[in-house]
C-alpha positions in Angstrom: 3.2 53.5 -138.0 3.8 54.5 -141.6 2.2 51.3 -143.2 0.3 53.1 -146.2 2.7 54.3 -149.1 1.4 57.5 -150.7 1.5 57.1 -154.4 4.1 54.2 -154.4 5.4 55.1 -157.9 6.1 58.6 -157.3 7.4 58.4 -153.8 9.8 55.7 -154.9 10.8 57.5 -157.8 11.9 60.2 -155.5 12.9 58.0 -152.7 16.6 58.9 -152.7 15.8 62.6 -153.4 13.3 63.1 -150.7 14.0 62.2 -147.1 11.6 60.5 -144.9 10.0 62.9 -142.4 9.4 62.5 -138.8 10.5 60.2 -136.0 10.0 56.5 -135.5 8.5 54.5 -132.6 11.9 53.5 -131.4 12.5 53.0 -127.8 16.0 53.3 -126.6 18.2 52.4 -123.5 18.4 54.8 -120.9 19.8 55.4 -117.6 16.1 56.0 -116.5 15.6 52.3 -117.0 17.2 51.4 -113.6 16.3 54.7 -111.8 14.2 54.3 -108.7 12.9 57.8 -109.1 9.6 58.7 -110.6 9.8 60.3 -114.1 7.7 63.5 -114.6 9.2 65.3 -117.5 11.5 64.2 -120.4 14.8 65.5 -120.0 18.5 64.5 -121.0 21.7 64.7 -119.1 24.1 67.7 -120.2 26.3 65.6 -122.5 23.2 63.7 -124.3 21.3 67.3 -124.5 24.3 68.8 -126.4 24.5 66.0 -128.6 20.8 65.8 -129.2 20.7 69.6 -130.2 23.5 69.2 -132.6 21.7 66.0 -134.3 18.3 68.0 -134.3 19.8 71.2 -136.0 21.8 68.9 -138.6 18.8 66.8 -139.4 16.5 69.9 -139.8 18.8 71.4 -142.3 19.7 68.2 -144.2 15.8 67.3 -144.5 15.1 70.4 -146.2 18.2 70.6 -148.2 17.7 67.1 -149.6 14.0 68.0 -150.5 15.5 71.2 -152.5 18.3 69.0 -154.2 15.8 66.6 -155.3 13.6 68.9 -156.9 16.7 70.9 -158.5 17.6 67.4 -160.1 14.2 66.9 -161.6 14.2 70.6 -162.8 17.5 70.2 -164.3 16.3 67.1 -166.1 13.4 68.9 -167.6 15.2 72.0 -169.0 18.3 69.6 -170.3 15.5 67.6 -171.9 16.7 64.5 -170.3 13.6 62.6 -170.5 13.3 63.4 -174.2 16.7 62.2 -174.9 15.8 58.8 -173.2 12.8 58.7 -175.0 14.2 59.2 -178.5 16.6 56.2 -177.7 13.9 53.9 -176.5 11.9 54.9 -179.6 14.7 54.0 -181.8 15.0 50.6 -180.3 11.2 49.9 -180.1 7.7 51.3 -181.5 6.0 49.5 -178.8 5.0 51.8 -175.9 5.3 49.2 -173.2 8.8 48.4 -174.4 9.7 51.8 -174.4 8.4 52.4 -170.8 10.4 49.3 -169.6 13.4 51.2 -171.1 12.7 54.7 -170.0 11.6 54.4 -166.3 14.5 52.1 -165.2 17.1 54.6 -166.7 15.5 57.7 -165.1 15.0 56.1 -161.8 18.6 54.7 -161.8 19.9 58.0 -162.9 18.3 59.9 -159.8 19.2 57.2 -157.3 22.9 57.9 -158.5 22.7 61.6 -158.3 21.2 61.5 -154.9 23.8 58.9 -153.3 25.7 61.8 -151.8 22.8 62.5 -149.6 22.0 58.9 -148.7 25.8 58.5 -147.9 25.8 61.6 -145.7 22.7 60.4 -143.7 24.1 57.2 -142.9 27.5 59.0 -142.0 25.2 61.1 -139.5 23.6 57.9 -138.0 26.9 56.4 -137.4 28.6 59.5 -136.1 25.8 59.9 -133.5 25.9 56.4 -132.5 22.4 55.6 -134.0 23.6 53.1 -136.3 26.3 50.3 -136.2 25.8 49.1 -139.8 29.0 48.9 -141.8 29.3 50.3 -145.2 29.3 46.8 -147.2 26.0 45.9 -145.6 24.7 49.5 -146.2 25.5 49.3 -149.9 23.8 46.0 -150.1 20.6 47.3 -148.7 21.0 50.3 -151.1 21.3 48.3 -154.0 18.5 45.8 -153.1 16.1 48.7 -152.4 17.0 50.4 -155.9 16.3 47.1 -157.6 12.8 46.8 -155.9 12.0 50.3 -156.6 12.8 50.0 -160.3 10.7 46.9 -160.6 7.8 48.5 -158.9 8.2 51.8 -160.7 8.4 50.0 -164.2 5.1 48.1 -163.5 3.2 51.1 -162.0 4.6 53.6 -164.5 3.5 51.5 -167.5 0.1 51.1 -166.2 -0.2 54.8 -165.3 1.0 56.0 -168.7 -1.3 53.5 -170.4 -4.2 55.4 -168.7 -2.8 58.7 -169.8 -2.8 57.4 -173.3 -6.3 55.9 -173.2 -8.0 58.8 -171.4 -6.1 62.1 -171.8 -8.7 64.1 -169.7 -9.5 61.5 -167.0 -5.9 59.8 -166.5 -5.6 61.2 -163.2 -8.6 59.2 -161.8 -8.1 56.0 -163.9 -4.4 56.0 -163.4 -5.0 56.3 -159.6 -7.5 53.6 -159.9 -5.2 51.2 -161.5 -2.5 51.9 -159.1 -4.6 51.0 -156.0 -4.7 47.2 -156.0 -0.9 47.1 -156.6 -0.3 49.4 -153.8 -2.5 47.3 -151.5 -0.6 44.2 -152.7 2.7 45.7 -152.0 1.7 46.6 -148.4 0.2 43.0 -148.0 3.3 41.4 -149.1 5.8 43.5 -147.6 6.3 41.7 -144.3 6.4 38.4 -145.9 8.7 39.1 -148.9 10.2 42.6 -148.9 11.3 43.0 -145.2 13.1 39.7 -144.9 15.3 40.8 -147.7 16.6 43.6 -145.4 16.4 42.2 -141.9 16.5 38.8 -140.2 13.3 37.7 -138.4 12.7 34.6 -136.0 9.7 33.6 -134.2 9.7 35.5 -130.7 8.7 32.4 -129.0 11.9 30.8 -130.0 14.0 33.5 -128.4 11.9 34.8 -125.5 8.9 32.6 -124.5 8.7 34.2 -121.4 8.0 37.7 -123.1 5.4 35.8 -125.2 3.6 34.6 -122.2 3.5 38.4 -120.8 2.3 39.5 -124.4 -0.5 37.1 -124.4 -1.7 38.6 -121.3 -2.1 41.9 -123.1 -3.6 40.3 -126.2 -6.2 38.8 -123.8 -6.9 42.0 -122.0 -7.3 43.8 -125.4 -9.8 41.2 -126.7 -7.8 40.4 -129.7 -6.3 37.2 -131.2 -2.7 37.3 -132.2 -1.3 33.9 -132.5 2.2 33.3 -131.5 3.2 32.5 -134.9 2.7 36.3 -135.8 5.0 37.5 -133.2 8.8 38.1 -134.5 12.0 39.1 -133.1 14.0 41.3 -135.5 17.8 41.2 -135.5 18.2 44.9 -135.2 21.3 45.0 -133.3 23.3 44.0 -136.5 22.5 47.6 -137.7 21.0 49.9 -134.9 21.7 50.9 -131.4 18.0 51.7 -130.6 15.1 49.9 -129.7 11.7 49.6 -131.5 8.5 47.6 -132.0 6.0 47.8 -134.8 3.2 46.4 -136.4 3.1 45.8 -140.2 0.9 44.3 -143.0 -2.9 43.5 -142.7 -5.1 40.4 -143.0 -3.0 37.2 -143.3 0.3 39.1 -143.3 -0.4 41.0 -140.2 2.4 40.6 -137.5 3.9 42.3 -134.7 7.8 42.9 -134.6 10.0 43.4 -131.5 13.6 44.3 -132.0 16.0 42.3 -130.1 17.7 45.5 -128.7 14.4 46.1 -127.2 14.4 42.8 -125.3 17.9 43.8 -124.0 17.1 47.2 -122.7 13.6 47.2 -121.5 11.8 45.6 -118.9 8.8 43.2 -119.6 6.1 45.8 -118.3 7.6 48.4 -120.6 7.5 46.0 -123.6 4.0 45.0 -122.6 3.2 48.8 -123.0 5.1 49.1 -126.3 3.2 45.9 -127.6 -0.1 47.4 -126.3 0.5 50.3 -128.3 1.2 48.3 -131.4 -1.7 46.2 -130.8 -3.9 49.2 -130.6 -3.1 50.0 -134.4 -4.7 46.5 -135.1 -7.6 46.9 -132.8 -8.3 50.4 -133.9 -8.0 49.6 -137.7 -5.2 52.1 -138.0 -3.9 50.3 -141.0 -7.0 50.5 -143.2 -7.5 54.0 -142.0 -3.9 55.0 -143.2 -4.3 53.3 -146.5 -7.7 54.9 -147.1 -6.3 58.4 -146.2 -3.2 57.7 -148.3 -5.6 56.9 -151.3 -7.5 60.1 -150.8 -4.8 62.4 -150.5 -2.8 60.9 -153.5 -6.2 61.1 -155.6 -6.1 65.0 -154.7 -2.5 65.1 -155.7 -3.0 63.3 -159.1 -5.9 65.8 -159.9 -3.7 68.8 -159.1 -0.9 67.3 -161.1 -3.3 66.9 -164.0 -4.3 70.7 -163.9 -0.9 72.1 -163.4 0.8 69.8 -165.9 -1.4 71.1 -168.7 -0.4 74.7 -167.8 3.3 74.0 -167.8 3.3 72.0 -170.9 1.8 74.9 -172.7 4.2 77.2 -171.4 7.6 75.2 -171.5 6.7 71.9 -173.3 8.2 72.8 -176.4 11.5 73.8 -174.7 11.4 70.5 -172.7 10.7 68.6 -175.8 7.7 67.0 -174.4 4.8 66.3 -176.8 2.2 65.8 -174.4 1.4 64.1 -171.1 1.4 60.5 -172.7 5.1 61.2 -173.7 7.6 59.2 -171.7 9.6 62.3 -171.5 7.0 63.8 -169.2 8.0 61.6 -166.4 10.4 64.1 -164.8 7.5 66.7 -164.8 5.1 64.3 -163.3 7.7 63.2 -160.5 8.6 66.8 -159.8 4.7 67.8 -159.4 4.1 64.8 -157.3 7.2 65.3 -155.2 6.4 69.0 -154.5 2.7 68.1 -153.3 3.8 65.4 -151.2 6.4 67.5 -149.6 3.8 70.5 -149.2 1.2 67.8 -148.0 3.7 66.6 -145.2 1.8 68.4 -142.5 -1.4 66.6 -143.4 0.0 63.4 -143.6 2.0 63.8 -140.4 -1.0 65.3 -138.7 -3.0 62.2 -139.4 -0.2 59.9 -138.4 0.2 61.7 -135.1 -3.6 61.5 -134.4 -3.4 57.5 -135.1 -0.1 57.3 -132.9 -1.9 59.5 -130.1 -5.0 56.9 -130.2 -2.5 54.1 -130.0 -0.7 55.5 -127.0 -4.2 55.8 -125.3 -4.9 52.1 -126.2 -1.5 51.1 -124.7 -2.2 52.8 -121.5 -5.8 51.1 -121.3 -4.6 47.7 -122.0 -1.9 47.5 -119.4 -3.8 49.0 -116.7 -4.4 46.5 -114.1 -1.9 44.1 -115.6 1.2 45.8 -114.4 1.7 48.2 -111.2 1.8 51.9 -111.8 1.2 51.6 -115.7 1.4 55.2 -116.1 5.0 55.3 -114.8 5.7 52.3 -117.1 4.8 54.3 -120.0 6.7 57.4 -119.0 9.8 55.3 -118.6 9.3 53.7 -121.9 9.1 57.4 -123.5 12.1 58.7 -121.6 13.9 55.7 -123.2 12.5 56.6 -126.6 14.0 60.0 -126.5 17.2 59.4 -124.8 18.5 56.5 -126.8 17.4 58.2 -130.2 18.7 61.4 -129.0 15.5 63.4 -129.6 15.9 67.0 -128.5 13.4 68.0 -125.8 12.9 71.4 -127.2 11.9 70.7 -130.7 10.6 73.9 -132.8 6.7 73.6 -132.8 6.6 74.5 -136.7 9.3 71.7 -137.4 7.3 69.3 -135.3 4.1 70.1 -137.0 5.7 69.8 -140.4 8.0 66.8 -140.0 7.0 64.7 -137.2 4.8 61.5 -137.7 4.8 60.9 -133.9 3.8 63.3 -131.1 7.2 64.5 -129.4 8.3 62.7 -126.3 7.7 65.5 -124.0 3.9 65.5 -125.1 3.6 61.7 -125.0 5.0 61.4 -121.5 3.0 64.3 -120.3 -0.2 62.6 -121.7 1.0 59.3 -120.2 0.7 60.9 -116.7 -2.4 62.9 -117.3 -4.6 60.3 -118.7 -6.4 58.5 -115.8 -9.9 57.9 -116.3 -10.1 55.3 -113.7 -9.3 57.5 -110.9 -12.2 59.9 -111.9 -14.7 57.0 -112.3 -14.8 57.4 -115.9 -14.8 54.8 -118.7 -11.7 54.7 -120.9 -11.9 55.7 -124.5 -11.4 52.5 -126.1 -11.1 49.5 -123.9 -14.5 49.4 -122.1 -14.1 46.0 -120.4 -12.9 46.3 -116.5 -9.5 45.8 -115.9 -7.9 42.9 -114.5 -5.7 42.5 -111.5 -2.0 42.0 -112.1 
């Protein structure tokens, strides 16, 4: 559940240069779904194990190569004075700073997006080669263009406001700029399920497609003591682009909703979907969305301050060579993007560690909320996790360092172990989160 965006302006500025890290909450098809045998350990058949190892090795290399390539582009932009050249052109057109910003920011953002297209293309090629994606290139290019357009609009808005704060307060811009960005970032998170996500995927009310599943989900909702109207349950036509299954929670307040992929309904049993939904509902009940946003703000504030301190030193050392007058100069955009990009990259273990903590809590809530609603709830969860790894080709033997650095969810092996170990009821103990007695199935 990556619902809060860390420093949206800078992360979008580097979106095509910096790959997203970690694994999703995808739940895929598996032969284990029809197996009568109890699952104790996450494993893959030999053919899929070999394929998963190849994907894991390739993905690990691509992630770090892409990061290095993105940094190299920004470093080259600085030493070639690319930002200064675009600034000079914008100053010839208008003396107004806000007009200059609306010219400089989109040009630099589009240039970076174009330069990083090879990495985007290669990642989609990998997804198709390993059978994780069925999205054609025409559709992919359409999504890429729409994503770039949204990024440019948001970057222009946030960047203009941020640099206004730099001009107004050269010594406190890191704080005031961060403060100005907060409400816009919250607004983006709020409207994303209603405006942005439907631009890329098709959604229909889940009740229209699968009223029986909605009835089962409502049992979970009642058990969890939460009110989620049927109108906030949606099915996403994921099969048009993906082969795997997924379910997720998005938005907050009036925009909160739970989304179930159509592939999930096809490949998973109702009890398994109830567990998946219980996990997602846990994010609601445990207020993970708010926690993630607050944590994102705190981390981004730290990064803005570090950028302020380091940028001053770098400008004193190389500013003349880069033709950057000071931090309020539009030519400093590549420098600020580089610093924030490096900090976010180095901060990946912090961000992902916190995300894994929230996902672990949601797993616990999912186990608790279906206990008593479906027979053998622990095995239901284990079956779900087996499908997670198998359909998305998660390698069972992930390097601990890479999992610590890049995984925003606990590994499938750990989640499956936990699902079978967590059993407070047999020991006469209270569950961690759901204190009410379980109902009979």
